[in-house]
C-alpha positions as CSV (number, residue, x, y, z in Angstrom):
1,M,22.7,-1.5,14.2
2,G,21.3,-0.2,11.0
3,L,19.3,-2.2,8.4
4,F,22.3,-2.5,6.1
5,D,24.6,-3.7,8.9
6,F,22.0,-6.1,10.1
7,L,21.4,-7.7,6.7
8,K,25.1,-7.9,6.0
9,S,25.8,-9.6,9.3
10,N,22.9,-12.0,8.9
11,G,23.4,-13.1,5.3
12,G,20.5,-11.0,4.0
13,K,17.9,-12.8,6.1
14,P,15.7,-11.5,9.0
15,S,16.5,-12.9,12.4
16,I,13.2,-14.8,12.3
17,D,12.3,-17.1,9.4
18,L,9.5,-15.5,7.5
19,T,9.5,-17.9,4.5
20,D,5.9,-18.8,5.4
21,Y,5.2,-17.4,8.9
22,K,1.7,-17.7,10.5
23,F,0.7,-15.7,13.6
24,L,-2.5,-16.4,15.5
25,S,-4.3,-13.8,17.6
26,D,-7.5,-13.8,19.7
27,D,-7.3,-10.2,20.9
28,H,-6.4,-6.8,19.5
29,T,-6.4,-3.1,20.4
30,R,-7.3,-0.5,17.8
31,I,-5.4,2.8,18.2
32,E,-6.5,5.9,16.3
33,D,-4.3,9.0,16.3
34,G,-2.4,7.5,19.2
35,R,-5.5,6.9,21.4
36,P,-6.5,3.3,22.2
37,L,-10.2,2.6,21.8
38,N,-12.0,1.0,24.7
39,A,-13.4,-2.0,22.9
40,N,-13.4,-5.6,24.1
41,N,-12.0,-7.7,21.2
42,K,-11.2,-10.8,23.2
43,G,-12.2,-13.8,21.1
44,A,-11.8,-11.9,17.8
45,W,-9.6,-14.6,16.1
46,R,-7.3,-13.3,13.4
47,G,-4.5,-15.1,11.4
48,I,-1.6,-13.1,9.9
49,R,0.5,-14.8,7.3
50,I,3.8,-13.6,5.8
51,I,5.4,-15.2,2.8
52,T,8.7,-14.6,1.1
53,S,10.8,-16.5,-1.4
54,D,13.9,-14.3,-1.4
55,N,13.9,-12.4,2.0
56,S,13.6,-9.2,0.0
57,T,9.9,-9.0,-1.0
58,F,7.4,-10.1,1.6
59,Y,3.7,-10.7,1.1
60,V,1.4,-10.1,4.1
61,M,-2.3,-11.0,4.4
62,M,-4.8,-11.5,7.2
63,Y,-7.6,-13.9,7.8
64,N,-10.7,-13.5,9.8
65,M,-11.0,-16.8,11.8
66,N,-14.5,-16.1,13.1
67,E,-16.5,-15.6,9.9
68,N,-16.5,-15.1,6.2
69,H,-16.6,-11.9,4.3
70,P,-20.3,-10.9,3.8
71,V,-19.9,-10.2,0.1
72,W,-17.1,-12.5,-1.2
73,G,-17.8,-15.5,1.0
74,D,-14.2,-16.0,2.0
75,N,-12.3,-15.4,5.2
76,I,-9.7,-12.9,3.9
77,Q,-9.6,-9.9,6.2
78,M,-6.8,-8.1,4.4
79,A,-5.8,-8.9,0.9
80,K,-2.1,-9.6,0.1
81,K,0.1,-6.6,0.5
82,K,3.7,-6.4,-0.9
83,M,6.2,-5.1,1.7
84,K,9.9,-4.9,2.5
85,I,11.9,-4.7,5.7
86,I,12.8,-1.1,6.5
87,E,14.2,-1.7,10.0
88,E,15.3,-4.4,12.3
89,S,16.6,-4.2,15.9
90,T,16.9,-6.6,18.8
91,D,13.2,-6.2,19.7
92,K,11.4,-5.6,16.4
93,I,11.2,-6.0,12.6
94,V,9.4,-3.3,10.7
95,L,8.0,-3.8,7.2
96,R,6.5,-1.1,4.9
97,G,4.4,-1.6,1.8
98,F,5.7,-0.6,-1.6
99,G,4.3,-0.5,-5.1
100,T,0.6,-0.5,-6.0
101,D,-2.1,-3.0,-6.5
102,A,-3.9,-3.5,-9.8
103,T,-6.2,-0.6,-9.2
104,G,-3.4,1.8,-8.4
105,A,-3.9,1.8,-4.6
106,S,-0.6,2.2,-2.8
107,F,0.8,-0.6,-0.6
108,A,2.8,2.1,1.2
109,D,-0.4,3.0,3.1
110,Y,0.3,-0.3,5.0
111,G,3.0,-1.6,7.2
112,I,3.5,-4.0,10.1
113,T,5.8,-4.2,13.1
114,L,6.8,-7.7,14.4
115,H,7.6,-7.4,18.1
116,K,10.2,-9.9,19.1
117,S,10.6,-11.8,22.4
118,N,12.8,-14.8,23.1
119,N,13.5,-15.4,19.4
120,D,9.8,-15.4,18.5
121,I,7.1,-12.8,17.7
122,A,5.1,-11.9,20.7
123,K,2.7,-9.5,19.0
124,I,2.1,-7.8,15.6
125,T,1.1,-4.2,15.0
126,L,-0.7,-3.5,11.7
127,H,-0.1,0.2,10.6
128,M,-2.7,1.9,8.3
129,H,-0.6,5.0,7.7
130,D,-3.0,6.9,5.6
131,R,-5.7,6.6,8.3
132,R,-3.4,7.1,11.3
133,V,-4.6,3.8,12.7
134,D,-2.6,1.0,14.4
135,I,-4.0,-2.3,15.4
136,V,-2.0,-4.3,17.9
137,Y,-2.6,-8.1,17.7
138,E,-1.7,-10.1,20.7
139,K,-0.4,-13.7,20.3
140,A,-2.7,-16.6,21.1
141,N,-2.0,-20.3,21.5
142,D,-4.9,-22.6,20.5
143,K,-4.3,-25.9,18.8
144,K,-7.6,-26.0,17.0
145,Q,-7.4,-22.5,15.7
146,S,-3.7,-23.1,14.7
147,E,-4.7,-26.1,12.7
148,T,-7.4,-24.0,11.0
149,L,-4.9,-21.3,10.1
150,N,-2.5,-23.9,8.8
151,Q,-5.2,-25.1,6.4
152,Y,-5.6,-21.6,4.9
153,S,-3.3,-21.5,2.0
154,D,-2.3,-19.7,-1.1
155,F,-4.7,-22.0,-2.9
156,D,-7.6,-20.7,-0.8
157,S,-6.7,-17.1,-1.8
158,F,-6.4,-18.3,-5.5
159,K,-9.9,-19.8,-5.4
160,A,-11.4,-16.7,-3.7
161,F,-9.9,-14.5,-6.4
162,T,-11.0,-16.7,-9.2
163,Y,-14.6,-16.8,-7.8
164,K,-14.7,-13.0,-7.7
165,W,-13.2,-12.8,-11.2
166,N,-15.9,-15.1,-12.5
167,T,-18.9,-13.7,-10.7
168,S,-18.7,-10.1,-9.6
169,M,-15.5,-8.2,-10.8
170,P,-16.3,-5.4,-13.3
171,M,-15.0,-5.8,-16.8
172,N,-12.9,-2.6,-16.7
173,E,-11.1,-3.8,-13.5
174,K,-10.5,-7.2,-15.0
175,M,-9.0,-5.6,-18.1
176,M,-6.7,-3.4,-16.0
177,I,-5.5,-6.4,-13.9
178,A,-5.0,-8.6,-16.9
179,A,-2.9,-6.0,-18.7
180,Q,-0.6,-5.4,-15.8
181,S,-0.2,-9.2,-15.1
182,D,0.5,-10.0,-18.8
183,K,3.1,-7.3,-18.9
184,L,5.0,-8.9,-16.0
185,N,4.5,-12.3,-17.5
186,N,6.1,-11.1,-20.8
187,Q,9.0,-9.7,-18.8
188,G,9.4,-13.2,-17.3
189,V,9.4,-14.8,-20.7
190,N,12.1,-12.4,-21.8
191,A,14.2,-13.3,-18.8
192,Y,13.6,-17.0,-19.3
193,N,14.7,-16.7,-23.0
194,N,17.9,-15.1,-21.8
195,D,18.6,-18.0,-19.4
196,D,17.8,-15.9,-16.3
197,I,15.5,-18.3,-14.5
198,A,15.8,-16.4,-11.2
199,N,14.4,-13.2,-12.6
200,A,11.9,-15.2,-14.7
201,I,10.5,-16.7,-11.5
202,R,10.4,-13.3,-9.9
203,F,8.4,-11.7,-12.8
204,Y,6.0,-14.7,-13.0
205,E,5.3,-14.5,-9.3
206,Q,4.6,-10.8,-9.5
207,A,2.2,-11.4,-12.4
208,L,0.4,-14.0,-10.2
209,T,0.3,-11.6,-7.2
210,I,-1.7,-9.2,-9.4
211,M,-3.8,-11.9,-11.2
212,P,-3.6,-15.3,-9.4
213,N,-5.5,-17.0,-12.2
214,N,-3.2,-15.9,-15.1
215,D,-2.9,-19.3,-16.7
216,D,0.1,-18.3,-18.9
217,A,2.1,-17.2,-15.8
218,L,1.0,-20.4,-14.0
219,K,2.3,-22.6,-16.9
220,N,5.5,-20.7,-17.1
221,L,6.2,-20.8,-13.4
222,K,5.5,-24.5,-13.4
223,I,8.2,-25.0,-16.1
224,C,10.7,-22.9,-14.1
225,Y,10.1,-24.7,-10.8
226,S,10.5,-28.1,-12.6
227,Q,13.8,-27.0,-14.0
228,I,15.3,-25.8,-10.7
229,G,14.3,-29.0,-8.9
230,R,11.2,-27.8,-7.0
231,P,8.6,-30.4,-7.9
232,D,6.5,-29.3,-4.8
233,K,6.1,-25.8,-6.2
234,A,5.5,-27.1,-9.7
235,A,2.7,-29.3,-8.3
236,E,1.1,-26.2,-6.7
237,M,1.0,-24.6,-10.2
238,E,-0.4,-27.7,-11.7
239,K,-3.2,-27.9,-9.0
240,K,-4.2,-24.3,-9.9
241,L,-4.2,-25.0,-13.6
242,N,-6.4,-28.1,-13.0
243,Y,-8.8,-26.0,-11.0
244,L,-9.1,-23.5,-13.8
245,S,-9.7,-26.1,-16.4
């Protein structure tokens, strides 16, 4: 079954709910140019999170559950990557990055394969296509680590980005990020003024993916979520705005 046939038969949704999917791993194997490296990674706890609001664009990030980043002081192992589903079969879902980040780096250099078993994901392979590296993460079950992963949230990523923005990010990089984010926010304003709230939300969310502390986009997204009856999401925007102020 091809991707188009699958999506058509499944109402445009993947077979596993990826709205806010969290995967916990305590072991992984690194494969370079098709050759597994003989390293013992048992106990290397990683958390992989996938988020989507429309089952079209998926955001993938990874947490290091063992320790914080030596420079940034947070536990983000891989920053958020924008991806889309390029293949689904009975045993796997394949996603590939698309677009670029604020510095122009291509998300297409990254991809993931979700290996399915018994209507769940048994392992995840991270593909770093430009480096010809795959990392296979085995699934783990640990109540304490699962609770820790559940505590990691979009708000944690927002705080980490804001800290870097305020302390160490070069001015030229900040200007580039702000310009791209403001452009998307303005597209959202245009859509909102044309009574197209769905696209307004999409543009505001894209603006915040590039610059999570864009207060204009946060305010605008809060208004949209309130209007479509999502007080929970509006409250998330309010929490971030309160943090910034």
